[in-house]
Backbone as JSON, one array per atom type, in Angstrom:
{
  "sequence": "MSQRSNLSILLLTSVLIILSLAGILDSYYLTLEHYSGNIPPCVGGFFSDCGKVLTSPYAVFFGIPLALLGMVHYSILTLFIFL",
  "N": [[21.72, -29.77, 26.74], [21.03, -25.86, 26.96], [19.6, -24.31, 29.69], [18.42, -22.15, 28.43], [18.29, -22.82, 24.78], [16.1, -25.03, 25.25], [14.18, -23.5, 26.28], [13.58, -22.37, 24.47], [12.88, -24.1, 21.61], [10.27, -25.46, 23.07], [9.32, -23.3, 22.67], [8.72, -22.66, 19.53], [8.12, -26.06, 19.17], [5.53, -25.46, 20.5], [4.4, -22.74, 19.09], [4.29, -23.89, 16.12], [2.15, -26.31, 16.72], [0.01, -25.05, 17.41], [-0.17, -22.84, 14.76], [-0.73, -25.35, 12.7], [-3.58, -26.88, 14.15], [-4.8, -24.58, 13.79], [-4.62, -24.39, 11.32], [-6.07, -27.02, 10.64], [-8.17, -26.46, 11.74], [-9.75, -24.54, 10.03], [-9.12, -26.04, 7.3], [-11.16, -28.18, 8.14], [-13.66, -25.96, 8.32], [-13.61, -25.09, 6.22], [-13.82, -27.72, 3.94], [-16.59, -28.24, 5.4], [-18.33, -26.24, 4.53], [-17.42, -26.59, 1.17], [-19.53, -28.95, 1.03], [-21.78, -28.67, 1.9], [-22.01, -26.83, 0.18], [-22.7, -24.16, 1.05], [-21.57, -20.35, 0.71], [-18.49, -19.63, 2.29], [-18.58, -16.0, 4.17], [-17.35, -13.72, 3.14], [-15.06, -10.83, 2.47], [-15.17, -9.97, -0.59], [-13.43, -8.69, -3.77], [-10.82, -7.33, -5.59], [-8.21, -8.92, -4.65], [-9.81, -11.14, -3.61], [-11.49, -13.26, -3.22], [-14.25, -15.82, -2.28], [-16.24, -16.68, -3.07], [-14.85, -17.71, -6.11], [-12.85, -18.8, -5.21], [-13.8, -21.34, -4.09], [-16.29, -22.62, -6.29], [-14.59, -22.83, -8.06], [-13.02, -24.95, -10.39], [-10.3, -25.97, -10.03], [-10.91, -25.66, -7.59], [-10.92, -29.16, -6.11], [-9.31, -32.11, -6.45], [-9.57, -34.78, -8.22], [-12.05, -35.15, -7.72], [-12.06, -34.78, -4.72], [-12.36, -32.26, -2.06], [-9.86, -29.51, -1.91], [-9.63, -28.52, 0.75], [-9.94, -30.66, 2.14], [-8.23, -32.59, 1.14], [-6.59, -30.6, 2.56], [-6.61, -30.49, 5.39], [-6.09, -32.92, 5.67], [-3.27, -32.36, 5.57], [-3.1, -30.89, 7.41], [-3.34, -32.8, 9.77], [-1.9, -34.64, 9.74], [0.96, -33.84, 10.19], [0.64, -32.42, 11.95], [0.49, -34.59, 14.26], [3.21, -35.82, 13.37], [5.0, -33.46, 14.78], [3.94, -34.3, 17.71], [5.62, -36.63, 17.67]],
  "CA": [[21.13, -28.1, 26.22], [21.28, -25.13, 27.86], [18.12, -23.51, 29.84], [17.63, -21.32, 26.75], [18.12, -23.36, 23.97], [15.03, -25.4, 25.73], [12.9, -22.83, 26.39], [13.55, -21.68, 22.01], [12.44, -25.27, 21.21], [9.0, -24.95, 23.4], [8.44, -22.45, 21.41], [8.93, -23.41, 18.4], [7.89, -26.64, 18.98], [3.92, -24.42, 20.93], [3.72, -22.05, 17.78], [3.68, -24.98, 15.18], [1.72, -26.42, 17.12], [-1.5, -23.73, 16.97], [-0.59, -23.49, 13.77], [-1.46, -26.62, 12.67], [-4.17, -26.66, 14.8], [-5.6, -23.46, 13.19], [-5.07, -25.2, 10.06], [-6.42, -27.96, 10.72], [-9.93, -25.72, 11.53], [-9.92, -23.52, 9.04], [-9.77, -26.88, 6.43], [-12.95, -28.24, 8.7], [-14.93, -25.26, 8.05], [-13.78, -25.1, 4.38], [-14.21, -28.98, 4.09], [-17.83, -28.17, 5.76], [-18.72, -25.0, 3.64], [-17.85, -27.13, 0.1], [-20.2, -30.35, 1.56], [-22.81, -27.76, 2.18], [-22.57, -25.16, -0.69], [-22.79, -22.59, 0.59], [-20.06, -19.69, -0.16], [-18.98, -18.82, 3.49], [-18.66, -14.7, 4.31], [-15.34, -13.03, 2.94], [-15.33, -9.21, 1.41], [-14.88, -9.8, -2.19], [-12.88, -7.38, -3.6], [-9.96, -7.36, -6.27], [-7.91, -9.86, -5.13], [-10.1, -12.2, -2.66], [-13.25, -13.72, -3.52], [-14.21, -16.72, -1.8], [-17.54, -17.53, -4.46], [-14.56, -17.96, -7.38], [-11.72, -19.78, -5.2], [-14.39, -22.63, -3.63], [-16.45, -23.07, -6.8], [-13.24, -22.95, -9.21], [-12.68, -26.73, -11.07], [-9.72, -26.17, -9.08], [-10.96, -26.45, -6.31], [-11.21, -30.02, -7.07], [-8.69, -32.98, -7.45], [-9.68, -35.98, -8.41], [-13.67, -35.12, -6.94], [-11.81, -34.35, -3.78], [-11.54, -31.04, -2.44], [-8.73, -29.62, -1.24], [-10.21, -28.13, 2.05], [-10.14, -31.96, 2.76], [-6.6, -33.22, 1.63], [-5.49, -29.96, 3.48], [-7.15, -31.09, 6.72], [-5.2, -34.04, 6.24], [-1.99, -32.88, 5.69], [-2.52, -30.37, 9.01], [-3.47, -33.22, 10.88], [0.07, -35.32, 9.99], [1.68, -32.66, 10.71], [0.47, -32.31, 14.0], [1.15, -35.19, 14.51], [4.33, -35.26, 13.8], [4.99, -32.42, 15.54], [4.08, -34.57, 18.4], [6.59, -37.43, 17.31]],
  "C": [[21.15, -27.37, 27.52], [19.91, -24.61, 28.05], [17.28, -22.83, 28.48], [17.11, -21.44, 25.78], [16.28, -24.48, 24.25], [14.16, -25.04, 25.57], [12.58, -22.29, 24.33], [12.47, -23.35, 21.53], [11.16, -25.45, 21.85], [8.85, -24.29, 22.94], [8.39, -22.12, 20.38], [7.95, -24.19, 18.49], [5.28, -25.83, 19.75], [3.48, -23.91, 19.64], [3.12, -23.41, 16.02], [2.4, -25.88, 15.17], [-0.3, -25.93, 17.24], [-1.38, -23.43, 16.42], [-1.35, -24.13, 12.78], [-2.49, -27.18, 13.32], [-4.93, -25.86, 13.87], [-5.65, -24.07, 11.92], [-6.09, -25.93, 9.68], [-8.09, -27.64, 10.72], [-10.06, -24.91, 10.69], [-10.28, -24.69, 7.58], [-11.45, -27.67, 6.5], [-13.74, -27.59, 8.19], [-15.07, -25.06, 6.45], [-14.52, -26.25, 3.65], [-16.22, -29.01, 4.26], [-18.57, -27.58, 4.68], [-18.81, -25.79, 1.77], [-19.06, -28.59, -0.09], [-21.1, -29.81, 0.88], [-23.23, -26.73, 1.01], [-23.14, -24.36, -0.38], [-21.11, -22.01, 0.99], [-19.59, -19.06, 1.54], [-18.36, -16.92, 2.77], [-17.53, -14.05, 4.06], [-16.61, -11.93, 2.32], [-14.86, -9.8, 0.14], [-14.37, -8.37, -2.44], [-11.69, -8.23, -5.07], [-9.46, -8.81, -6.2], [-8.35, -11.44, -3.63], [-11.47, -12.3, -2.85], [-13.6, -15.28, -3.0], [-15.59, -17.91, -2.3], [-16.41, -18.66, -5.24], [-13.46, -19.04, -7.36], [-12.97, -21.34, -5.57], [-15.54, -23.09, -5.11], [-15.43, -23.35, -7.71], [-13.44, -24.48, -9.46], [-11.61, -26.65, -10.37], [-9.65, -26.76, -8.14], [-11.11, -27.88, -5.74], [-9.92, -30.97, -6.65], [-8.6, -34.25, -6.87], [-11.16, -36.32, -7.5], [-13.64, -35.03, -5.39], [-11.54, -33.14, -3.24], [-10.7, -30.45, -1.28], [-8.56, -28.96, -0.15], [-9.53, -28.8, 2.62], [-8.87, -32.13, 2.51], [-5.91, -32.02, 2.56], [-5.84, -30.12, 5.08], [-6.72, -31.85, 6.9], [-4.19, -34.02, 6.0], [-1.6, -32.1, 7.48], [-2.4, -31.53, 9.75], [-2.06, -34.43, 10.78], [0.54, -34.33, 10.06], [1.53, -32.4, 12.24], [0.77, -33.52, 14.18], [2.58, -36.01, 14.23], [5.11, -34.49, 14.54], [4.9, -33.21, 17.07], [4.59, -36.06, 18.72], [7.53, -37.27, 17.86]]
}
Protein backbone atom coordinates (compact mmCIF):
# COMPACT_ATOMS: atom_id res chain seq x y z
CA MET A 1 0.00 0.00 0.00
CA SER A 2 1.09 3.53 -0.59
CA GLN A 3 1.92 5.96 2.16
CA ARG A 4 -1.16 8.02 1.29
CA SER A 5 -3.54 5.09 1.74
CA ASN A 6 -1.87 4.20 5.06
CA LEU A 7 -2.41 7.77 6.22
CA SER A 8 -6.07 7.61 5.14
CA ILE A 9 -6.61 4.37 7.06
CA LEU A 10 -4.93 5.84 10.15
CA LEU A 11 -7.09 8.97 9.93
CA LEU A 12 -10.29 6.96 9.49
CA THR A 13 -9.38 4.68 12.40
CA SER A 14 -8.61 7.67 14.61
CA VAL A 15 -11.92 9.33 13.79
CA LEU A 16 -13.83 6.10 14.48
CA ILE A 17 -12.09 5.65 17.82
CA ILE A 18 -12.82 9.23 18.88
CA LEU A 19 -16.49 8.95 17.88
CA SER A 20 -16.99 5.59 19.57
CA LEU A 21 -15.35 6.85 22.78
CA ALA A 22 -17.60 9.92 22.67
CA GLY A 23 -20.58 7.56 22.30
CA ILE A 24 -19.44 5.53 25.31
CA LEU A 25 -19.08 8.67 27.44
CA ASP A 26 -22.45 10.06 26.36
CA SER A 27 -24.22 6.75 26.93
CA TYR A 28 -22.54 6.38 30.33
CA TYR A 29 -23.70 9.86 31.34
CA LEU A 30 -27.27 9.20 30.21
CA THR A 31 -27.29 5.82 31.99
CA LEU A 32 -26.21 7.50 35.23
CA GLU A 33 -28.88 10.14 34.80
CA HIS A 34 -31.50 7.47 34.16
CA TYR A 35 -30.70 5.51 37.32
CA SER A 36 -30.35 8.61 39.49
CA GLY A 37 -33.68 9.97 38.25
CA ASN A 38 -32.18 13.31 37.22
CA ILE A 39 -33.04 15.00 33.97
CA PRO A 40 -29.90 16.41 32.34
CA PRO A 41 -29.90 20.12 31.66
CA CYS A 42 -30.78 20.87 28.08
CA VAL A 43 -32.64 23.48 26.18
CA GLY A 44 -36.25 22.41 26.01
CA GLY A 45 -37.97 23.34 22.85
CA PHE A 46 -40.20 22.03 20.15
CA PHE A 47 -37.60 19.62 18.78
CA SER A 48 -35.60 18.77 21.89
CA ASP A 49 -36.79 18.00 25.39
CA CYS A 50 -34.52 15.68 27.39
CA GLY A 51 -37.17 15.10 30.02
CA LYS A 52 -39.70 13.74 27.55
CA VAL A 53 -37.15 11.52 25.89
CA LEU A 54 -35.58 10.06 29.05
CA THR A 55 -38.88 9.51 30.86
CA SER A 56 -40.68 8.09 27.85
CA PRO A 57 -41.83 4.47 28.00
CA TYR A 58 -39.72 3.97 24.86
CA ALA A 59 -36.54 4.89 26.78
CA VAL A 60 -36.34 1.35 28.17
CA PHE A 61 -36.30 -2.03 26.48
CA PHE A 62 -37.36 -4.94 28.70
CA GLY A 63 -36.47 -2.81 31.72
CA ILE A 64 -33.00 -1.91 30.40
CA PRO A 65 -32.37 1.76 29.60
CA LEU A 66 -31.52 2.34 25.95
CA ALA A 67 -28.55 4.43 27.07
CA LEU A 68 -27.07 1.33 28.72
CA LEU A 69 -27.62 -0.67 25.54
CA GLY A 70 -25.95 2.15 23.63
CA MET A 71 -22.96 1.99 25.96
CA VAL A 72 -22.64 -1.73 25.32
CA HIS A 73 -22.95 -1.14 21.58
CA TYR A 74 -20.27 1.56 21.51
CA SER A 75 -17.97 -0.58 23.68
CA ILE A 76 -18.27 -3.49 21.26
CA LEU A 77 -17.70 -1.12 18.33
CA THR A 78 -14.55 0.22 19.98
CA LEU A 79 -13.34 -3.31 20.61
CA PHE A 80 -13.82 -4.21 16.94
CA ILE A 81 -11.96 -1.10 15.84
CA PHE A 82 -8.93 -2.20 17.84
CA LEU A 83 -9.00 -5.75 16.44
